[in-house]
C-alpha positions in Angstrom: 45.2 -117.2 173.8 42.5 -116.5 176.5 43.7 -116.4 180.2 42.5 -119.1 182.8 40.8 -118.1 185.9 42.7 -117.4 188.9 41.3 -120.9 190.8 42.4 -123.1 188.1 46.3 -121.8 188.8 45.7 -122.1 192.7 45.0 -125.8 191.6 48.1 -126.2 189.7 49.8 -125.0 192.8 48.0 -127.4 195.0 49.0 -130.1 192.7 52.9 -128.9 192.6 52.8 -129.3 196.4 51.4 -133.0 196.2 53.6 -134.1 193.5 56.4 -132.7 195.4 55.8 -134.2 198.6 55.6 -137.8 196.8 59.0 -137.4 194.9 61.1 -135.7 196.8 62.0 -138.4 199.0 63.4 -140.4 196.0 66.5 -137.9 196.0 67.0 -137.8 199.7 66.8 -141.5 200.5 70.1 -141.6 201.9 69.9 -138.7 203.8 66.4 -140.2 205.5 68.0 -143.2 205.8 71.0 -142.2 207.9 69.3 -139.7 209.9 66.6 -142.3 211.2 69.1 -145.0 211.5 67.4 -147.3 209.0 68.8 -149.3 205.7 68.4 -147.3 202.5 66.3 -150.2 201.3 64.0 -150.0 204.5 63.4 -145.8 204.0 62.5 -146.7 200.3 59.2 -148.6 202.0 58.1 -145.2 202.8 57.7 -144.3 199.2 55.9 -147.6 198.7 53.5 -147.3 201.9 52.5 -143.4 200.1 51.6 -145.1 197.1 49.8 -147.8 198.6 47.9 -145.4 201.0 47.0 -143.2 197.5 45.8 -146.7 196.2 43.4 -148.1 199.5 43.0 -144.3 201.0 41.6 -142.7 197.7 38.3 -144.4 197.6 37.7 -144.1 201.3 37.7 -140.7 201.4 35.7 -140.4 198.5 33.3 -142.4 199.9 33.5 -140.5 203.4 32.9 -137.2 202.0 31.0 -138.0 199.0 27.8 -135.9 200.5 29.8 -132.7 201.2 30.5 -129.8 198.9 33.5 -129.8 196.3 35.2 -127.1 197.7 34.9 -128.3 201.0 36.6 -131.5 200.6 39.3 -130.0 198.7 39.9 -127.7 201.5 39.7 -130.9 204.1 42.1 -132.6 201.6 44.6 -130.2 201.8 44.2 -129.6 205.5 45.3 -133.4 206.0 47.9 -133.0 203.5 49.6 -129.7 205.4 49.2 -131.6 208.7 50.9 -134.9 207.1 54.0 -132.7 205.6 54.2 -130.9 209.5 54.2 -134.3 211.0 57.3 -135.5 208.7 58.8 -132.0 209.2 59.7 -132.7 212.8 59.8 -136.8 212.7 62.3 -138.1 215.3 61.7 -141.7 214.2 61.2 -143.9 211.3 57.6 -145.0 212.6 56.6 -141.2 212.6 58.1 -140.6 209.3 55.9 -143.5 208.0 52.7 -142.5 209.7 53.2 -138.8 208.2 53.4 -140.5 204.3 50.2 -142.4 205.3 48.5 -139.2 206.5 49.8 -137.3 203.4 49.2 -139.7 201.0 45.2 -139.8 201.6 44.8 -136.7 200.2 46.6 -137.2 196.8 44.2 -139.4 194.9 41.3 -137.3 195.6 42.7 -134.0 195.0 43.2 -134.2 191.5 39.9 -135.8 191.3 38.1 -133.3 192.6 40.4 -130.8 191.1 39.8 -132.1 187.5 36.1 -131.6 188.1 36.4 -127.7 189.3 38.8 -127.1 187.0 36.7 -128.0 184.0 33.9 -126.4 185.6 35.2 -123.2 185.3 35.7 -123.0 181.5 34.0 -123.4 178.5 33.3 -126.9 177.3 36.0 -126.3 174.3 38.7 -125.8 176.6 38.2 -128.3 179.7 40.9 -130.5 178.1 43.5 -127.9 178.3 42.2 -126.8 182.1 42.5 -130.0 183.3 45.6 -130.4 181.8 46.9 -127.4 183.1 46.1 -128.3 186.5 47.9 -131.9 186.1 51.1 -129.7 184.8 51.5 -128.7 188.5 52.7 -132.5 188.8 54.8 -132.8 185.9 56.8 -129.0 186.7 57.0 -130.5 190.3 59.1 -133.0 188.7 61.2 -130.8 187.2 61.7 -127.7 189.5 60.2 -129.1 192.9 61.9 -132.4 193.3 65.3 -131.2 192.7 64.8 -128.1 194.6 63.3 -130.1 197.4 66.9 -132.3 197.1 68.9 -129.2 197.1 67.2 -127.9 200.0 67.4 -131.4 202.0 71.2 -131.5 201.1 72.1 -128.4 202.3 69.8 -127.7 205.3 68.6 -131.5 206.2 65.7 -133.2 204.5 63.1 -132.0 207.3 63.1 -128.7 205.7 62.0 -129.5 202.3 58.9 -131.3 204.1 58.3 -127.7 205.9 58.6 -126.0 202.7 56.1 -128.3 200.9 53.5 -127.7 204.1 54.2 -124.0 203.4 52.8 -124.2 199.4 50.4 -126.3 201.0 49.1 -123.4 203.2 49.2 -121.3 200.2 47.1 -123.4 197.9 44.9 -124.1 200.7 44.2 -119.9 201.5 44.0 -119.7 197.8 41.3 -122.5 197.3 39.6 -120.6 200.2 39.1 -117.3 199.1 39.2 -117.6 195.4 37.9 -121.0 194.1 34.0 -120.7 193.5 31.7 -122.8 195.7 29.0 -123.2 192.8 27.2 -127.1 194.2 26.2 -128.4 196.9 26.8 -132.3 196.4 27.1 -134.9 194.0 23.2 -135.9 192.6 24.3 -139.3 192.2 24.2 -142.4 194.6 27.3 -143.8 195.8 26.1 -147.5 194.4 25.4 -145.8 190.9 29.1 -144.2 191.1 30.6 -147.8 192.1 28.8 -149.5 189.1 32.0 -148.2 187.0 33.9 -151.2 188.3 32.0 -153.9 186.7 33.4 -152.5 183.5 36.2 -154.6 182.1 38.3 -151.6 180.3 38.5 -149.7 183.8 40.1 -152.7 185.3 42.5 -153.2 182.0 43.3 -149.6 182.1 44.1 -149.9 186.0 46.3 -152.9 185.1 48.2 -151.2 182.8 48.7 -148.1 184.8 49.8 -150.5 187.7 52.2 -152.3 185.6 54.0 -148.9 184.1 54.2 -147.0 187.2 55.8 -150.1 189.2 58.4 -150.6 186.5 59.5 -147.0 186.7 59.8 -146.6 190.3 60.6 -149.9 191.1 64.3 -148.0 189.8 63.8 -144.4 190.2 62.4 -145.0 194.5 66.3 -145.7 194.9 67.9 -143.3 192.2 69.9 -141.4 194.8 71.8 -144.1 196.3 72.5 -145.8 193.1 73.5 -142.3 191.5 75.7 -142.1 194.6 77.0 -145.4 195.2 77.3 -147.0 191.6 77.7 -144.2 189.4 79.8 -141.9 191.8 78.0 -138.2 191.3 77.8 -136.0 194.3 74.9 -133.8 195.5 74.9 -131.7 192.4 74.9 -134.4 190.0 71.8 -136.2 191.4 69.6 -133.1 191.7 70.5 -132.4 187.6 69.7 -136.3 186.7 66.3 -135.5 188.5 65.9 -132.6 186.4 66.8 -134.7 183.6 64.5 -136.9 184.4 61.5 -134.6 185.2 62.0 -133.1 181.9 61.3 -136.8 180.3 58.3 -137.5 182.2 56.8 -134.2 181.3 57.4 -134.2 177.8 56.0 -138.0 177.6 52.9 -136.5 179.6 52.5 -133.8 177.2 52.4 -136.1 174.1 50.3 -138.6 175.5 48.1 -136.8 178.2 46.7 -134.1 175.4 45.5 -136.9 173.5 43.8 -139.2 176.4 42.2 -136.1 177.9 40.9 -134.8 174.6 39.3 -138.2 173.9 37.7 -138.5 177.7 36.4 -135.3 177.1 34.6 -136.1 173.8 33.4 -139.0 175.6 
C-alpha cells in the first residue's frame, strides 16, 4: 500500500481540529451553562449558531476568497479558526462565547471544500477517492478521540482548556500547511457566475434537503446528550465520555460504509 503525501496528513490534522471544536461543546454543555450563568437550553444555542454560521458564512467566504490561491485561502481560514478558539478559551460571558462560535464556524465549510480539492490534487487519479476519504477521516476521528478527550479535559481543568488545546492543534495545522502544502495553482479559472449555476440543479437541492433533515434529527438529541446522560440516565463524567466514544465509533462506521461508495461515485463522474 502506497503511503500518502505528508500534506494530506496535515489536512487530516486540520479536519480533526475543526471537528473537535464543532462537537466538543456537546460534552461540556452543562459546564459551559453553569460557568456562563445561562440555562442549558440557552447554552445549546452555541451549537445552533455554529451550524447556522457554517451554512450562511461558508458561501460568503468562498465568494470573498474566490480569486486567492487555494493555499493562501486555507491559511486564512485556519487563522480565523485559531482566533475563534482563542476567543472561546478566554470568553467571560455568553455574548463573547457566541461571537467566538460564529467566527470559528466561518472556516468550517470552506476548509473541507478546499482541503478535498488539494488532497485529490496530490495523488494520481485512481487514488483521489481514498485521498479525499482520508482527509475527511480527521472529522470522524475527532468524534472518536477528540470529543471524549476534550470532554475529559474540560471536566478536569475547565471547558476553556479544551478550546485552548484546539487552538494549539489549529496552529500545528497552520504551520504544516504553510511549510509543506505545495502552492501549485494561482486561482480558479472559471467565473463566479458559472460556479453558482450549479444552484439551478434540482438534484443538488434534494441532496441538501436530505442532509439537512438527517443531520437535524441526529443533533437535535446529540446537542443535549451531556445533560440528558447526567440528569436522566444518571451517568457521571467518565460515563459521559465513554458514551461519546461509542457514538463517535458509530458515526465513523457509518461514514466508512457510506462515504467510500459516495465519494467513489462522485470521482467517476
